PQR file of N, CA, C, O and H, with PARSE charges and radii, in Angstrom:
ATOM      1  N   MET A   1      -2.874  -5.570   5.071 -0.4000 1.5000
ATOM      2  CA  MET A   1      -2.619  -6.002   6.442 -0.0000 2.0000
ATOM      3  C   MET A   1      -3.749  -5.519   7.337  0.5500 1.7000
ATOM      4  O   MET A   1      -4.334  -4.464   7.090 -0.5500 1.4000
ATOM      5  N   ARG A   2      -4.051  -6.275   8.358 -0.4000 1.5000
ATOM      6  CA  ARG A   2      -5.154  -5.925   9.255 -0.0000 2.0000
ATOM      7  C   ARG A   2      -4.645  -5.071  10.410  0.5500 1.7000
ATOM      8  O   ARG A   2      -4.250  -5.587  11.455 -0.5500 1.4000
ATOM      9  H   ARG A   2      -3.575  -7.131   8.559  0.4000 1.0000
ATOM     10  N   PHE A   3      -4.662  -3.757  10.204 -0.4000 1.5000
ATOM     11  CA  PHE A   3      -4.158  -2.852  11.232 -0.0000 2.0000
ATOM     12  C   PHE A   3      -5.060  -2.858  12.456  0.5500 1.7000
ATOM     13  O   PHE A   3      -4.611  -2.549  13.560 -0.5500 1.4000
ATOM     14  H   PHE A   3      -4.984  -3.338   9.355  0.4000 1.0000
ATOM     15  N   GLY A   4      -6.344  -3.211  12.267 -0.4000 1.5000
ATOM     16  CA  GLY A   4      -7.264  -3.321  13.395 -0.0000 2.0000
ATOM     17  C   GLY A   4      -6.802  -4.411  14.346  0.5500 1.7000
ATOM     18  O   GLY A   4      -6.893  -4.271  15.566 -0.5500 1.4000
ATOM     19  H   GLY A   4      -6.708  -3.462  11.370  0.4000 1.0000
ATOM     20  N   VAL A   5      -6.300  -5.514  13.764 -0.4000 1.5000
ATOM     21  CA  VAL A   5      -5.809  -6.626  14.575 -0.0000 2.0000
ATOM     22  C   VAL A   5      -4.476  -6.248  15.221  0.5500 1.7000
ATOM     23  O   VAL A   5      -4.213  -6.583  16.376 -0.5500 1.4000
ATOM     24  H   VAL A   5      -6.226  -5.629  12.773  0.4000 1.0000
ATOM     25  N   ILE A   6      -3.641  -5.545  14.451 -0.4000 1.5000
ATOM     26  CA  ILE A   6      -2.333  -5.131  14.962 -0.0000 2.0000
ATOM     27  C   ILE A   6      -2.501  -4.228  16.179  0.5500 1.7000
ATOM     28  O   ILE A   6      -1.718  -4.305  17.126 -0.5500 1.4000
ATOM     29  H   ILE A   6      -3.855  -5.273  13.513  0.4000 1.0000
ATOM     30  N   GLY A   7      -3.527  -3.369  16.154 -0.4000 1.5000
ATOM     31  CA  GLY A   7      -3.737  -2.424  17.240 -0.0000 2.0000
ATOM     32  C   GLY A   7      -4.674  -2.959  18.302  0.5500 1.7000
ATOM     33  O   GLY A   7      -5.236  -2.186  19.078 -0.5500 1.4000
ATOM     34  H   GLY A   7      -4.164  -3.307  15.385  0.4000 1.0000
ATOM     35  N   ALA A   8      -4.851  -4.274  18.349 -0.4000 1.5000
ATOM     36  CA  ALA A   8      -5.804  -4.875  19.283 -0.0000 2.0000
ATOM     37  C   ALA A   8      -5.227  -4.972  20.694  0.5500 1.7000
ATOM     38  O   ALA A   8      -5.933  -5.370  21.620 -0.5500 1.4000
ATOM     39  H   ALA A   8      -4.395  -4.902  17.719  0.4000 1.0000
ATOM     40  N   GLY A   9      -3.961  -4.615  20.868 -0.4000 1.5000
ATOM     41  CA  GLY A   9      -3.364  -4.686  22.205 -0.0000 2.0000
ATOM     42  C   GLY A   9      -1.951  -5.232  22.158  0.5500 1.7000
ATOM     43  O   GLY A   9      -1.300  -5.205  21.113 -0.5500 1.4000
ATOM     44  H   GLY A   9      -3.388  -4.292  20.115  0.4000 1.0000
ATOM     45  N   SER A  10      -1.478  -5.727  23.292 -0.4000 1.5000
ATOM     46  CA  SER A  10      -0.109  -6.221  23.401 -0.0000 2.0000
ATOM     47  C   SER A  10       0.127  -7.413  22.483  0.5500 1.7000
ATOM     48  O   SER A  10       1.222  -7.580  21.947 -0.5500 1.4000
ATOM     49  H   SER A  10      -2.007  -5.749  24.140  0.4000 1.0000
ATOM     50  N   TRP A  11      -0.906  -8.248  22.299 -0.4000 1.5000
ATOM     51  CA  TRP A  11      -0.742  -9.423  21.422 -0.0000 2.0000
ATOM     52  C   TRP A  11      -0.572  -8.961  19.981  0.5500 1.7000
ATOM     53  O   TRP A  11       0.158  -9.577  19.204 -0.5500 1.4000
ATOM     54  H   TRP A  11      -1.796  -8.113  22.734  0.4000 1.0000
ATOM     55  N   GLY A  12      -1.258  -7.859  19.628 -0.4000 1.5000
ATOM     56  CA  GLY A  12      -1.132  -7.299  18.285 -0.0000 2.0000
ATOM     57  C   GLY A  12       0.273  -6.772  18.049  0.5500 1.7000
ATOM     58  O   GLY A  12       0.832  -6.919  16.962 -0.5500 1.4000
ATOM     59  H   GLY A  12      -1.851  -7.359  20.259  0.4000 1.0000
ATOM     60  N   THR A  13       0.835  -6.158  19.080 -0.4000 1.5000
ATOM     61  CA  THR A  13       2.197  -5.645  18.983 -0.0000 2.0000
ATOM     62  C   THR A  13       3.182  -6.792  18.798  0.5500 1.7000
ATOM     63  O   THR A  13       4.102  -6.708  17.984 -0.5500 1.4000
ATOM     64  H   THR A  13       0.381  -6.039  19.963  0.4000 1.0000
ATOM     65  N   ALA A  14       2.980  -7.864  19.561 -0.4000 1.5000
ATOM     66  CA  ALA A  14       3.852  -9.033  19.454 -0.0000 2.0000
ATOM     67  C   ALA A  14       3.706  -9.675  18.081  0.5500 1.7000
ATOM     68  O   ALA A  14       4.683 -10.144  17.497 -0.5500 1.4000
ATOM     69  H   ALA A  14       2.233  -7.932  20.222  0.4000 1.0000
ATOM     70  N   PHE A  15       2.469  -9.693  17.568 -0.4000 1.5000
ATOM     71  CA  PHE A  15       2.203 -10.296  16.263 -0.0000 2.0000
ATOM     72  C   PHE A  15       2.895  -9.517  15.157  0.5500 1.7000
ATOM     73  O   PHE A  15       3.519 -10.106  14.274 -0.5500 1.4000
ATOM     74  H   PHE A  15       1.675  -9.312  18.043  0.4000 1.0000
ATOM     75  N   SER A  16       2.785  -8.184  15.205 -0.4000 1.5000
ATOM     76  CA  SER A  16       3.431  -7.350  14.201 -0.0000 2.0000
ATOM     77  C   SER A  16       4.946  -7.479  14.292  0.5500 1.7000
ATOM     78  O   SER A  16       5.641  -7.433  13.277 -0.5500 1.4000
ATOM     79  H   SER A  16       2.279  -7.706  15.922  0.4000 1.0000
ATOM     80  N   LYS A  17       5.453  -7.641  15.506 -0.4000 1.5000
ATOM     81  CA  LYS A  17       6.892  -7.801  15.711 -0.0000 2.0000
ATOM     82  C   LYS A  17       7.360  -9.113  15.086  0.5500 1.7000
ATOM     83  O   LYS A  17       8.441  -9.176  14.501 -0.5500 1.4000
ATOM     84  H   LYS A  17       4.889  -7.679  16.331  0.4000 1.0000
ATOM     85  N   LEU A  18       6.540 -10.164  15.212 -0.4000 1.5000
ATOM     86  CA  LEU A  18       6.872 -11.446  14.601 -0.0000 2.0000
ATOM     87  C   LEU A  18       6.904 -11.319  13.087  0.5500 1.7000
ATOM     88  O   LEU A  18       7.765 -11.904  12.429 -0.5500 1.4000
ATOM     89  H   LEU A  18       5.662 -10.113  15.688  0.4000 1.0000
ATOM     90  N   LEU A  19       5.964 -10.555  12.531 -0.4000 1.5000
ATOM     91  CA  LEU A  19       5.916 -10.361  11.084 -0.0000 2.0000
ATOM     92  C   LEU A  19       7.177  -9.664  10.600  0.5500 1.7000
ATOM     93  O   LEU A  19       7.741 -10.026   9.567 -0.5500 1.4000
ATOM     94  H   LEU A  19       5.265 -10.080  13.066  0.4000 1.0000
ATOM     95  N   ILE A  20       7.619  -8.654  11.358 -0.4000 1.5000
ATOM     96  CA  ILE A  20       8.829  -7.927  10.989 -0.0000 2.0000
ATOM     97  C   ILE A  20      10.038  -8.854  11.051  0.5500 1.7000
ATOM     98  O   ILE A  20      10.915  -8.799  10.189 -0.5500 1.4000
ATOM     99  H   ILE A  20       7.161  -8.360  12.197  0.4000 1.0000
ATOM    100  N   GLU A  21      10.081  -9.702  12.070 -0.4000 1.5000
ATOM    101  CA  GLU A  21      11.194 -10.640  12.218 -0.0000 2.0000
ATOM    102  C   GLU A  21      11.185 -11.669  11.098  0.5500 1.7000
ATOM    103  O   GLU A  21      12.234 -12.187  10.715 -0.5500 1.4000
ATOM    104  H   GLU A  21       9.368  -9.747  12.771  0.4000 1.0000
ATOM    105  N   ASN A  22       9.990 -11.965  10.571 -0.4000 1.5000
ATOM    106  CA  ASN A  22       9.874 -12.918   9.475 -0.0000 2.0000
ATOM    107  C   ASN A  22      10.177 -12.269   8.127  0.5500 1.7000
ATOM    108  O   ASN A  22      10.213 -12.948   7.101 -0.5500 1.4000
ATOM    109  H   ASN A  22       9.138 -11.545  10.883  0.4000 1.0000
ATOM    110  N   GLY A  23      10.394 -10.954   8.133 -0.4000 1.5000
ATOM    111  CA  GLY A  23      10.739 -10.264   6.901 -0.0000 2.0000
ATOM    112  C   GLY A  23       9.566  -9.522   6.289  0.5500 1.7000
ATOM    113  O   GLY A  23       9.690  -8.973   5.195 -0.5500 1.4000
ATOM    114  H   GLY A  23      10.364 -10.402   8.967  0.4000 1.0000
ATOM    115  N   HIS A  24       8.429  -9.493   6.971 -0.4000 1.5000
ATOM    116  CA  HIS A  24       7.253  -8.791   6.451 -0.0000 2.0000
ATOM    117  C   HIS A  24       7.032  -7.528   7.272  0.5500 1.7000
ATOM    118  O   HIS A  24       6.283  -7.533   8.249 -0.5500 1.4000
ATOM    119  H   HIS A  24       8.328  -9.939   7.860  0.4000 1.0000
ATOM    120  N   GLU A  25       7.694  -6.441   6.862 -0.4000 1.5000
ATOM    121  CA  GLU A  25       7.565  -5.197   7.610 -0.0000 2.0000
ATOM    122  C   GLU A  25       6.166  -4.628   7.452  0.5500 1.7000
ATOM    123  O   GLU A  25       5.626  -4.569   6.347 -0.5500 1.4000
ATOM    124  H   GLU A  25       8.302  -6.437   6.068  0.4000 1.0000
ATOM    125  N   VAL A  26       5.586  -4.210   8.565 -0.4000 1.5000
ATOM    126  CA  VAL A  26       4.219  -3.681   8.542 -0.0000 2.0000
ATOM    127  C   VAL A  26       4.266  -2.166   8.424  0.5500 1.7000
ATOM    128  O   VAL A  26       3.221  -1.516   8.388 -0.5500 1.4000
ATOM    129  H   VAL A  26       6.024  -4.258   9.462  0.4000 1.0000
TER
END
C-alpha cells in the first residue's frame, strides 16, 4: 500500500477510509 499517498493530506485520509469501507484495511 502507498502510505505516502495515504499521508498526503485530508484526501489521503478519505481514500484510506474508503479502502477500509471496501474491506481493505490499511
